[in-house]
Each structure stands twice: as structure tokens, then as C-alpha cells.
ZADO-1210 file (C-alpha; in nm, 4 decimals, padded with zeros to 6 digits):
<atoms>
<atom x="00.0971" y="-02.5107" z="02.9363" code="MET" pos="1"/>
<atom x="00.1033" y="-02.8272" z="02.7263" code="TRP" pos="2"/>
<atom x="00.2117" y="-03.1232" z="02.9377" code="ASP" pos="3"/>
<atom x="00.4924" y="-03.3258" z="02.7658" code="PRO" pos="4"/>
<atom x="00.4299" y="-03.6156" z="03.0051" code="LYS" pos="5"/>
<atom x="00.1136" y="-03.7010" z="02.8168" code="VAL" pos="6"/>
<atom x="00.2848" y="-03.7187" z="02.4793" code="GLN" pos="7"/>
<atom x="00.6528" y="-03.7949" z="02.5129" code="ARG" pos="8"/>
<atom x="00.7045" y="-03.8433" z="02.1422" code="GLY" pos="9"/>
<atom x="00.9567" y="-04.0870" z="01.9950" code="PRO" pos="10"/>
<atom x="01.2366" y="-04.2379" z="02.2002" code="SER" pos="11"/>
<atom x="01.5885" y="-04.1017" z="02.1674" code="LEU" pos="12"/>
<atom x="01.6785" y="-04.3825" z="01.9288" code="THR" pos="13"/>
<atom x="01.4187" y="-04.2754" z="01.6708" code="THR" pos="14"/>
<atom x="01.4951" y="-03.9040" z="01.6335" code="TYR" pos="15"/>
<atom x="01.5141" y="-03.7955" z="01.2732" code="HIS" pos="16"/>
<atom x="01.5793" y="-03.4222" z="01.2906" code="SER" pos="17"/>
<atom x="01.8980" y="-03.3082" z="01.4612" code="ARG" pos="18"/>
<atom x="01.7730" y="-02.9645" z="01.5615" code="PHE" pos="19"/>
<atom x="01.3993" y="-03.0332" z="01.5860" code="ALA" pos="20"/>
<atom x="01.1830" y="-03.0321" z="01.8950" code="TYR" pos="21"/>
<atom x="00.8871" y="-03.2418" z="01.9939" code="ASP" pos="22"/>
<atom x="00.5818" y="-03.0112" z="01.9645" code="PRO" pos="23"/>
<atom x="00.5267" y="-02.9481" z="02.3398" code="PRO" pos="24"/>
<atom x="00.8872" y="-02.8488" z="02.4045" code="TYR" pos="25"/>
<atom x="00.9156" y="-02.6142" z="02.1083" code="GLY" pos="26"/>
<atom x="00.5854" y="-02.4467" z="02.1884" code="THR" pos="27"/>
<atom x="00.6788" y="-02.3958" z="02.5521" code="ASN" pos="28"/>
<atom x="01.0191" y="-02.2570" z="02.4496" code="LEU" pos="29"/>
<atom x="00.8491" y="-01.9954" z="02.2332" code="ALA" pos="30"/>
<atom x="00.6059" y="-01.9039" z="02.5119" code="ILE" pos="31"/>
<atom x="00.8912" y="-01.8714" z="02.7641" code="SER" pos="32"/>
<atom x="01.0879" y="-01.6423" z="02.5349" code="CYS" pos="33"/>
<atom x="00.7807" y="-01.4243" z="02.4789" code="ALA" pos="34"/>
<atom x="00.7262" y="-01.3936" z="02.8553" code="ILE" pos="35"/>
<atom x="01.0919" y="-01.3038" z="02.9101" code="PHE" pos="36"/>
<atom x="01.0835" y="-01.0211" z="02.6567" code="PHE" pos="37"/>
<atom x="00.7527" y="-00.9014" z="02.8011" code="SER" pos="38"/>
<atom x="00.9131" y="-00.8878" z="03.1466" code="ALA" pos="39"/>
<atom x="01.2015" y="-00.6863" z="03.0030" code="PHE" pos="40"/>
<atom x="00.9575" y="-00.4382" z="02.8480" code="VAL" pos="41"/>
<atom x="00.7883" y="-00.4043" z="03.1877" code="ILE" pos="42"/>
<atom x="01.1194" y="-00.2906" z="03.3395" code="THR" pos="43"/>
<atom x="01.1190" y="00.0045" z="03.1001" code="LEU" pos="44"/>
<atom x="00.7972" y="00.1402" z="03.2531" code="ALA" pos="45"/>
<atom x="00.8428" y="00.0841" z="03.6275" code="PRO" pos="46"/>
<atom x="00.5492" y="00.2995" z="03.7372" code="THR" pos="47"/>
<atom x="00.3005" y="00.0710" z="03.5622" code="LEU" pos="48"/>
<atom x="00.3818" y="-00.2523" z="03.7450" code="PHE" pos="49"/>
<atom x="00.7062" y="-00.2834" z="03.9389" code="ASP" pos="50"/>
<atom x="00.6897" y="00.0194" z="04.1668" code="LEU" pos="51"/>
<atom x="00.3256" y="-00.0097" z="04.2780" code="PRO" pos="52"/>
<atom x="00.3526" y="-00.3809" z="04.3509" code="LEU" pos="53"/>
<atom x="00.6909" y="-00.3540" z="04.5223" code="THR" pos="54"/>
<atom x="00.5806" y="-00.0615" z="04.7396" code="ILE" pos="55"/>
<atom x="00.2644" y="-00.2475" z="04.8359" code="LEU" pos="56"/>
<atom x="00.4552" y="-00.5624" z="04.9235" code="PHE" pos="57"/>
<atom x="00.7321" y="-00.3786" z="05.1066" code="ASN" pos="58"/>
<atom x="00.4767" y="-00.1859" z="05.3151" code="SER" pos="59"/>
<atom x="00.4340" y="-00.5055" z="05.5180" code="LEU" pos="60"/>
<atom x="00.8014" y="-00.5072" z="05.6190" code="ALA" pos="61"/>
<atom x="00.8837" y="-00.4176" z="05.9767" code="GLY" pos="62"/>
<atom x="00.5298" y="-00.4662" z="06.1041" code="ARG" pos="63"/>
<atom x="00.5632" y="-00.8260" z="06.2173" code="SER" pos="64"/>
<atom x="00.8760" y="-00.9914" z="06.3501" code="ALA" pos="65"/>
<atom x="00.7318" y="-01.3308" z="06.2597" code="VAL" pos="66"/>
<atom x="00.6642" y="-01.2321" z="05.8978" code="LEU" pos="67"/>
<atom x="01.0040" y="-01.0664" z="05.8625" code="ASP" pos="68"/>
<atom x="01.1791" y="-01.3722" z="06.0046" code="LEU" pos="69"/>
<atom x="00.9792" y="-01.6020" z="05.7766" code="LEU" pos="70"/>
<atom x="01.0805" y="-01.4191" z="05.4591" code="PHE" pos="71"/>
<atom x="01.4372" y="-01.3791" z="05.5802" code="TYR" pos="72"/>
<atom x="01.4563" y="-01.7553" z="05.6350" code="THR" pos="73"/>
<atom x="01.3105" y="-01.8268" z="05.2916" code="PHE" pos="74"/>
<atom x="01.5616" y="-01.5917" z="05.1317" code="ASP" pos="75"/>
<atom x="01.8742" y="-01.6949" z="05.3202" code="SER" pos="76"/>
<atom x="01.8288" y="-02.0733" z="05.3438" code="SER" pos="77"/>
<atom x="01.8464" y="-02.3031" z="05.0419" code="TYR" pos="78"/>
<atom x="01.6761" y="-02.5760" z="05.2441" code="THR" pos="79"/>
<atom x="01.3400" y="-02.4224" z="05.1570" code="PHE" pos="80"/>
<atom x="01.4103" y="-02.3712" z="04.7874" code="SER" pos="81"/>
<atom x="01.6917" y="-02.5548" z="04.6118" code="GLY" pos="82"/>
<atom x="01.7063" y="-02.8537" z="04.8448" code="ALA" pos="83"/>
<atom x="01.3343" y="-02.9264" z="04.8130" code="ILE" pos="84"/>
<atom x="01.3417" y="-02.8916" z="04.4361" code="LEU" pos="85"/>
<atom x="01.6472" y="-03.1131" z="04.4044" code="MET" pos="86"/>
<atom x="01.4849" y="-03.3800" z="04.6222" code="ALA" pos="87"/>
<atom x="01.1894" y="-03.3765" z="04.3830" code="LEU" pos="88"/>
<atom x="01.4278" y="-03.3992" z="04.0874" code="ILE" pos="89"/>
<atom x="01.5707" y="-03.7186" z="04.2351" code="TRP" pos="90"/>
<atom x="01.2196" y="-03.8500" z="04.2843" code="GLY" pos="91"/>
<atom x="01.1503" y="-03.7859" z="03.9173" code="CYS" pos="92"/>
<atom x="01.4775" y="-03.9575" z="03.8255" code="TRP" pos="93"/>
<atom x="01.3950" y="-04.2734" z="04.0172" code="LEU" pos="94"/>
<atom x="01.0371" y="-04.2834" z="03.8916" code="GLY" pos="95"/>
<atom x="01.1064" y="-04.2549" z="03.5183" code="ASN" pos="96"/>
<atom x="01.2590" y="-04.4585" z="03.2371" code="ASP" pos="97"/>
<atom x="01.5861" y="-04.4023" z="03.0530" code="GLN" pos="98"/>
<atom x="01.4581" y="-04.1618" z="02.7834" code="PRO" pos="99"/>
<atom x="01.2980" y="-03.9360" z="03.0447" code="MET" pos="100"/>
<atom x="01.6075" y="-03.9552" z="03.2645" code="ARG" pos="101"/>
<atom x="01.8043" y="-03.8238" z="02.9688" code="THR" pos="102"/>
<atom x="01.5692" y="-03.5274" z="02.9516" code="ARG" pos="103"/>
<atom x="01.5958" y="-03.4734" z="03.3279" code="ILE" pos="104"/>
<atom x="01.9762" y="-03.4652" z="03.3086" code="LEU" pos="105"/>
<atom x="01.9767" y="-03.2192" z="03.0185" code="ALA" pos="106"/>
<atom x="01.7179" y="-02.9967" z="03.1869" code="GLY" pos="107"/>
<atom x="01.8997" y="-02.9891" z="03.5198" code="SER" pos="108"/>
<atom x="02.2268" y="-02.8800" z="03.3605" code="ILE" pos="109"/>
<atom x="02.0354" y="-02.6244" z="03.1538" code="ALA" pos="110"/>
<atom x="01.8990" y="-02.4770" z="03.4783" code="SER" pos="111"/>
<atom x="02.2542" y="-02.4012" z="03.5888" code="PHE" pos="112"/>
<atom x="02.3287" y="-02.2469" z="03.2485" code="ALA" pos="113"/>
<atom x="02.0219" y="-02.0254" z="03.2929" code="ALA" pos="114"/>
<atom x="02.1675" y="-01.8965" z="03.6193" code="GLY" pos="115"/>
<atom x="02.4937" y="-01.8037" z="03.4471" code="ILE" pos="116"/>
<atom x="02.3080" y="-01.6315" z="03.1633" code="ALA" pos="117"/>
<atom x="02.0928" y="-01.4435" z="03.4135" code="SER" pos="118"/>
<atom x="02.3958" y="-01.3057" z="03.5960" code="ARG" pos="119"/>
<atom x="02.5502" y="-01.1960" z="03.2665" code="ARG" pos="120"/>
<atom x="02.2262" y="-01.0204" z="03.1710" code="LEU" pos="121"/>
<atom x="02.2201" y="-00.8411" z="03.5065" code="GLN" pos="122"/>
<atom x="02.5548" y="-00.6866" z="03.4195" code="HIS" pos="123"/>
<atom x="02.4679" y="-00.6263" z="03.0539" code="GLY" pos="124"/>
<atom x="02.1086" y="-00.4992" z="03.0457" code="LEU" pos="125"/>
<atom x="02.0555" y="-00.1374" z="03.1577" code="PRO" pos="126"/>
<atom x="01.7329" y="-00.1986" z="03.3503" code="THR" pos="127"/>
<atom x="01.7057" y="-00.0929" z="03.7153" code="HIS" pos="128"/>
<atom x="01.8794" y="-00.1140" z="04.0497" code="LEU" pos="129"/>
<atom x="01.7503" y="-00.3397" z="04.3235" code="ARG" pos="130"/>
<atom x="01.4495" y="-00.2047" z="04.5176" code="PRO" pos="131"/>
<atom x="01.6770" y="-00.1766" z="04.8204" code="PHE" pos="132"/>
<atom x="01.8663" y="00.1029" z="04.6406" code="TYR" pos="133"/>
<atom x="01.5809" y="00.2569" z="04.4395" code="ASP" pos="134"/>
<atom x="01.4885" y="00.5931" z="04.5887" code="GLN" pos="135"/>
<atom x="01.1411" y="00.5740" z="04.4365" code="ALA" pos="136"/>
<atom x="01.0554" y="00.2716" z="04.6502" code="VAL" pos="137"/>
<atom x="01.1349" y="00.4388" z="04.9850" code="HIS" pos="138"/>
<atom x="01.2345" y="00.0946" z="05.1043" code="PHE" pos="139"/>
<atom x="01.1218" y="-00.0107" z="05.4524" code="HIS" pos="140"/>
<atom x="01.3813" y="-00.2308" z="05.6188" code="HIS" pos="141"/>
<atom x="01.2527" y="-00.5613" z="05.7543" code="PRO" pos="142"/>
<atom x="01.3733" y="-00.6537" z="06.1009" code="LEU" pos="143"/>
<atom x="01.5884" y="-00.9232" z="05.9392" code="TYR" pos="144"/>
<atom x="01.7938" y="-00.8583" z="05.6266" code="MET" pos="145"/>
<atom x="02.0100" y="-01.0791" z="05.4049" code="SER" pos="146"/>
<atom x="02.3646" y="-01.0003" z="05.2918" code="HIS" pos="147"/>
<atom x="02.2816" y="-00.9938" z="04.9184" code="TRP" pos="148"/>
<atom x="02.1573" y="-00.6331" z="04.9520" code="ALA" pos="149"/>
<atom x="02.5218" y="-00.5294" z="04.9170" code="LEU" pos="150"/>
<atom x="02.5154" y="-00.6259" z="04.5464" code="ASN" pos="151"/>
<atom x="02.4828" y="-00.3041" z="04.3498" code="THR" pos="152"/>
<atom x="02.4499" y="-00.4257" z="03.9897" code="TRP" pos="153"/>
<atom x="02.1232" y="-00.4314" z="03.7985" code="TYR" pos="154"/>
<atom x="01.8681" y="-00.6853" z="03.9167" code="SER" pos="155"/>
<atom x="01.6950" y="-00.8060" z="03.5977" code="PHE" pos="156"/>
<atom x="01.6530" y="-01.1008" z="03.5669" code="PRO" pos="157"/>
<atom x="01.6777" y="-01.2902" z="03.8976" code="SER" pos="158"/>
<atom x="01.9447" y="-01.5606" z="03.8834" code="ASP" pos="159"/>
<atom x="01.7975" y="-01.7420" z="04.1854" code="HIS" pos="160"/>
<atom x="01.4608" y="-01.7691" z="04.0175" code="VAL" pos="161"/>
<atom x="01.6163" y="-01.8634" z="03.6835" code="ALA" pos="162"/>
<atom x="01.7858" y="-02.1707" z="03.8301" code="VAL" pos="163"/>
<atom x="01.4997" y="-02.2795" z="04.0528" code="PHE" pos="164"/>
<atom x="01.2347" y="-02.2230" z="03.7856" code="SER" pos="165"/>
<atom x="01.4448" y="-02.4323" z="03.5524" code="GLY" pos="166"/>
<atom x="01.4480" y="-02.7138" z="03.8058" code="LEU" pos="167"/>
<atom x="01.0732" y="-02.6718" z="03.8547" code="LEU" pos="168"/>
<atom x="01.0249" y="-02.7056" z="03.4792" code="THR" pos="169"/>
<atom x="01.2124" y="-03.0358" z="03.4871" code="VAL" pos="170"/>
<atom x="00.9885" y="-03.1531" z="03.7703" code="ILE" pos="171"/>
<atom x="00.6848" y="-03.0424" z="03.5726" code="TRP" pos="172"/>
<atom x="00.7562" y="-03.2211" z="03.2461" code="PHE" pos="173"/>
<atom x="00.8744" y="-03.5313" z="03.4341" code="SER" pos="174"/>
<atom x="00.5190" y="-03.5772" z="03.5563" code="GLY" pos="175"/>
<atom x="00.5812" y="-03.5507" z="03.9309" code="SER" pos="176"/>
<atom x="00.2661" y="-03.5648" z="04.1423" code="GLN" pos="177"/>
<atom x="00.4158" y="-03.2824" z="04.3505" code="PHE" pos="178"/>
<atom x="00.4646" y="-03.0410" z="04.0635" code="ARG" pos="179"/>
<atom x="00.1706" y="-02.8113" z="04.1441" code="LEU" pos="180"/>
<atom x="00.2542" y="-02.7878" z="04.5179" code="PRO" pos="181"/>
<atom x="00.6175" y="-02.7263" z="04.4170" code="ALA" pos="182"/>
<atom x="00.5083" y="-02.4408" z="04.1893" code="LEU" pos="183"/>
<atom x="00.3007" y="-02.2736" z="04.4601" code="LEU" pos="184"/>
<atom x="00.5760" y="-02.3225" z="04.7172" code="TRP" pos="185"/>
<atom x="00.8409" y="-02.1725" z="04.4896" code="LEU" pos="186"/>
<atom x="00.6232" y="-01.8669" z="04.4261" code="ILE" pos="187"/>
<atom x="00.5889" y="-01.8155" z="04.8015" code="LEU" pos="188"/>
<atom x="00.9581" y="-01.8687" z="04.8774" code="VAL" pos="189"/>
<atom x="01.0927" y="-01.6536" z="04.5951" code="GLU" pos="190"/>
<atom x="00.8531" y="-01.3698" z="04.6753" code="SER" pos="191"/>
<atom x="01.0918" y="-01.3097" z="04.9643" code="SER" pos="192"/>
<atom x="01.3306" y="-01.1606" z="04.7078" code="ARG" pos="193"/>
<atom x="01.0888" y="-00.8715" z="04.6591" code="THR" pos="194"/>
<atom x="00.9953" y="-00.8480" z="05.0264" code="TYR" pos="195"/>
<atom x="01.3581" y="-00.7943" z="05.1258" code="GLU" pos="196"/>
<atom x="01.4443" y="-00.5574" z="04.8426" code="GLY" pos="197"/>
<atom x="01.6552" y="-00.7797" z="04.6194" code="ALA" pos="198"/>
<atom x="01.4287" y="-00.7873" z="04.3140" code="HIS" pos="199"/>
<atom x="01.1322" y="-00.6212" z="04.1502" code="PHE" pos="200"/>
<atom x="00.8453" y="-00.8495" z="04.0403" code="PRO" pos="201"/>
<atom x="00.9560" y="-00.8175" z="03.6770" code="SER" pos="202"/>
<atom x="01.2961" y="-00.9566" z="03.7787" code="ASP" pos="203"/>
<atom x="01.1278" y="-01.2663" z="03.9183" code="LEU" pos="204"/>
<atom x="00.9066" y="-01.3042" z="03.6122" code="LEU" pos="205"/>
<atom x="01.2008" y="-01.2597" z="03.3761" code="GLY" pos="206"/>
<atom x="01.4149" y="-01.5046" z="03.5724" code="GLY" pos="207"/>
<atom x="01.1364" y="-01.7640" z="03.5710" code="ALA" pos="208"/>
<atom x="01.0868" y="-01.7275" z="03.1966" code="ALA" pos="209"/>
<atom x="01.4613" y="-01.7458" z="03.1324" code="LEU" pos="210"/>
<atom x="01.4984" y="-02.0642" z="03.3374" code="GLY" pos="211"/>
<atom x="01.2043" y="-02.2247" z="03.1610" code="CYS" pos="212"/>
<atom x="01.3387" y="-02.1224" z="02.8209" code="ALA" pos="213"/>
<atom x="01.6787" y="-02.2779" z="02.8862" code="PHE" pos="214"/>
<atom x="01.5241" y="-02.6044" z="02.9997" code="VAL" pos="215"/>
<atom x="01.2878" y="-02.6245" z="02.7036" code="TRP" pos="216"/>
<atom x="01.5812" y="-02.5456" z="02.4740" code="ALA" pos="217"/>
<atom x="01.7779" y="-02.8317" z="02.6298" code="SER" pos="218"/>
<atom x="01.5143" y="-03.0713" z="02.4980" code="GLN" pos="219"/>
<atom x="01.6598" y="-03.0144" z="02.1535" code="ASN" pos="220"/>
<atom x="01.7422" y="-03.3496" z="01.9943" code="HIS" pos="221"/>
<atom x="02.1072" y="-03.2580" z="01.9534" code="ALA" pos="222"/>
<atom x="02.1402" y="-03.1698" z="02.3219" code="VAL" pos="223"/>
<atom x="01.9608" y="-03.4883" z="02.4219" code="LEU" pos="224"/>
<atom x="02.2070" y="-03.6943" z="02.2190" code="ARG" pos="225"/>
<atom x="02.4896" y="-03.5391" z="02.4203" code="LEU" pos="226"/>
<atom x="02.2989" y="-03.6042" z="02.7418" code="SER" pos="227"/>
<atom x="02.2519" y="-03.9639" z="02.6361" code="ARG" pos="228"/>
<atom x="02.6295" y="-04.0066" z="02.6127" code="ARG" pos="229"/>
<atom x="02.6658" y="-03.8986" z="02.9753" code="PHE" pos="230"/>
<atom x="02.3875" y="-04.1371" z="03.0655" code="MET" pos="231"/>
<atom x="02.6031" y="-04.4230" z="02.9409" code="ALA" pos="232"/>
<atom x="02.8241" y="-04.3752" z="03.2478" code="PHE" pos="233"/>
<atom x="02.5297" y="-04.4700" z="03.4670" code="GLU" pos="234"/>
<atom x="02.5698" y="-04.8239" z="03.3317" code="VAL" pos="235"/>
<atom x="02.9445" y="-04.8444" z="03.2715" code="SER" pos="236"/>
<atom x="03.0564" y="-04.6635" z="03.5904" code="ALA" pos="237"/>
<atom x="02.7565" y="-04.6272" z="03.8229" code="PRO" pos="238"/>
<atom x="02.9617" y="-04.5394" z="04.1328" code="ALA" pos="239"/>
<atom x="03.1405" y="-04.2501" z="03.9618" code="LEU" pos="240"/>
<atom x="02.8205" y="-04.1380" z="03.7912" code="PHE" pos="241"/>
<atom x="02.6250" y="-04.1074" z="04.1147" code="TYR" pos="242"/>
<atom x="02.9157" y="-03.9533" z="04.3043" code="ILE" pos="243"/>
<atom x="02.9249" y="-03.6806" z="04.0437" code="GLY" pos="244"/>
<atom x="02.5455" y="-03.6560" z="04.0336" code="ALA" pos="245"/>
<atom x="02.5254" y="-03.6055" z="04.4095" code="PHE" pos="246"/>
<atom x="02.7972" y="-03.3400" z="04.4041" code="PHE" pos="247"/>
<atom x="02.6370" y="-03.1475" z="04.1168" code="ILE" pos="248"/>
<atom x="02.2944" y="-03.1813" z="04.2775" code="SER" pos="249"/>
<atom x="02.4205" y="-03.0254" z="04.5986" code="PHE" pos="250"/>
<atom x="02.5852" y="-02.7396" z="04.4099" code="GLN" pos="251"/>
<atom x="02.2691" y="-02.6708" z="04.2085" code="LEU" pos="252"/>
<atom x="02.0551" y="-02.6758" z="04.5219" code="ALA" pos="253"/>
<atom x="02.2835" y="-02.4176" z="04.6856" code="THR" pos="254"/>
<atom x="02.3597" y="-02.2224" z="04.3660" code="LEU" pos="255"/>
<atom x="02.7305" y="-02.3051" z="04.3931" code="PHE" pos="256"/>
<atom x="02.7477" y="-02.0671" z="04.6886" code="THR" pos="257"/>
<atom x="03.0720" y="-02.2079" z="04.8323" code="ASP" pos="258"/>
<atom x="03.2512" y="-02.1729" z="04.4999" code="PHE" pos="259"/>
<atom x="03.1141" y="-01.8218" z="04.4460" code="ARG" pos="260"/>
<atom x="03.2175" y="-01.7136" z="04.7941" code="ASN" pos="261"/>
<atom x="03.5653" y="-01.8575" z="04.7471" code="ALA" pos="262"/>
<atom x="03.6020" y="-01.6863" z="04.4104" code="GLY" pos="263"/>
<atom x="03.4835" y="-01.3559" z="04.5538" code="SER" pos="264"/>
<atom x="03.7299" y="-01.3842" z="04.8424" code="ALA" pos="265"/>
<atom x="04.0188" y="-01.4509" z="04.6031" code="ILE" pos="266"/>
<atom x="03.9252" y="-01.1502" z="04.3880" code="LEU" pos="267"/>
<atom x="03.9041" y="-00.9276" z="04.6953" code="GLN" pos="268"/>
<atom x="04.2422" y="-01.0496" z="04.8143" code="LEU" pos="269"/>
<atom x="04.4022" y="-00.9816" z="04.4764" code="ARG" pos="270"/>
<atom x="04.2457" y="-00.6364" z="04.4665" code="HIS" pos="271"/>
<atom x="04.3737" y="-00.5655" z="04.8170" code="HIS" pos="272"/>
<atom x="04.7239" y="-00.6794" z="04.7254" code="GLU" pos="273"/>
<atom x="04.7213" y="-00.4727" z="04.4079" code="ALA" pos="274"/>
<atom x="04.6184" y="-00.1608" z="04.6004" code="SER" pos="275"/>
<atom x="04.8731" y="-00.2112" z="04.8795" code="THR" pos="276"/>
<atom x="05.2341" y="-00.1419" z="04.7640" code="PRO" pos="277"/>
<atom x="05.3797" y="-00.2933" z="05.0802" code="GLY" pos="278"/>
<atom x="05.2182" y="-00.6275" z="05.0113" code="LEU" pos="279"/>
<atom x="05.3348" y="-00.6223" z="04.6508" code="GLN" pos="280"/>
<atom x="05.7000" y="-00.5672" z="04.7501" code="SER" pos="281"/>
<atom x="05.6805" y="-00.8273" z="05.0250" code="ALA" pos="282"/>
<atom x="05.5382" y="-01.0813" z="04.7852" code="GLY" pos="283"/>
<atom x="05.8168" y="-01.0222" z="04.5318" code="SER" pos="284"/>
<atom x="06.0963" y="-01.0849" z="04.7828" code="GLU" pos="285"/>
</atoms>
């Protein structure tokens, strides 16, 4: 993949085309989109890739308590995924100049947008159920399981991987010296999604491509102009800027889990009230 750190192109003040990309970003966007559509095609023929690899990987489950606990920890704790990536994002922020910081801000927000798009695609694309529910997998339960297995919607593409791959892309084009170790670590950590039955390999590949595509798309000159306006608050109101940056960073690292759990609880409560006539009459009194 072409490294934008080597050729950053003109500064934000010298852009001439509103919807143009610097060559590395546009090329990588096209590659990411091609990989995403390839991953989607793979889901249509599960016996060629997804099923054999998932069955092979899942055959290790239940054989070692240490291995099961390791993958369970990777899957259930954001300390080993989002928190590490976000720490590296902050390292990139502090080690770069204003034009690159503008790109980092745009890319980080785009990573969150990729997660939203991924969840929408899970509900909209008729692909496949999670391996946990796929009868063809004959899923072997690890000794430790995560709660996400209760989700019954389609699993392509992975929203976890979409967000974290987006953040990794930001780390990559920012020129961090830890970008290669971060890539290898993310592959290891997110493989737990297949080990515990949450996603097929094509889901992970599609999520990674989607996250990368959103981040490369955010390097559009028009988006960067908008990002530059937010960057102005770093100078005019630094305290408020970094309060907000810390809060958003924490939410990205944990995939807004607290908000999602609260929203899910509210929806469940409303559904329970709607299905219980006694509660409806009591609430109207």
C-alpha cells in the first residue's frame, strides 16, 4: 500500500480541487472498495473460504482453557483493542504538524462512521448468520463465551473491525513507528471474533476494508476543510477542544458501549411496557 507519509502533497491552504484526492489516498480508497466487494462475493460461496477456515479455527475451541480465556479476553475487553489503538492515535497527534492533525481528526471521525455503516449493512445485506448459529459450522463452544453471541442479525461486515481498522489506517498514514506491530496485534485480537463464533473471516475482511475505505474517503479535500474548522477550536478554546477530544476518544476506544447499552435498555423497557397492559394503564393514571 502506498505510504502517504512519504508524499503528503500540498498543505490544506493550497488545495485547488474541492472533491479531489491526493494520489495515495484516492488509490487506497479504490483498493479498499475493491477488497470490500470481493469480501461480499466470498460470502455468497461459503464453502470455498468461510466454512473451511472457520471450522478449522473453531476446532481449537474447548481444548485449552488458557487459549479459550485468551481469546475471550481479547474479545470482551477493549483494553487490548480500542484503547491501544487510541493511545497510538494520540501519539500520532502529538508527533505531527497541523495539516496532518487535520487528517488524523477527519480519519478518526470517519472510523466511527464506518462502524455505523457496518451495522446498517449487517441489517441490510442478506449474507449469513454468525458462525455461532450456522448449523454447517457445528460450532464448538469455548470454555469462555462473550455475550454478543445473542445477536441474531447477519454478521457481514464486522462493525468492531470496521472501526478499529479505520483507526489503524489513521495510525498507518500518520507515519507511526508502531504501525506494523499495531497491524499484527489487531489481526491477532480480532481473530477472536471468529474463534468465539461472532464472525466469519469474510466478515472481518469486509469490515477492515470498509473501515479503510471510510478513512481514505475522509481525506477528501472538502472533508478536510470541515475538519480544519474544528481544528480552529484547538487554538481558540483549547480546554474545551481537549475535553471533547478525550471524551470522543474514550467512546471510540470502547465503541460507544455505554450509550449502546443504555439505548438497548430503554428500547427493551418500552417494548415491555407496550406488551404489558397493566403497566400502560398505570402509566396513564
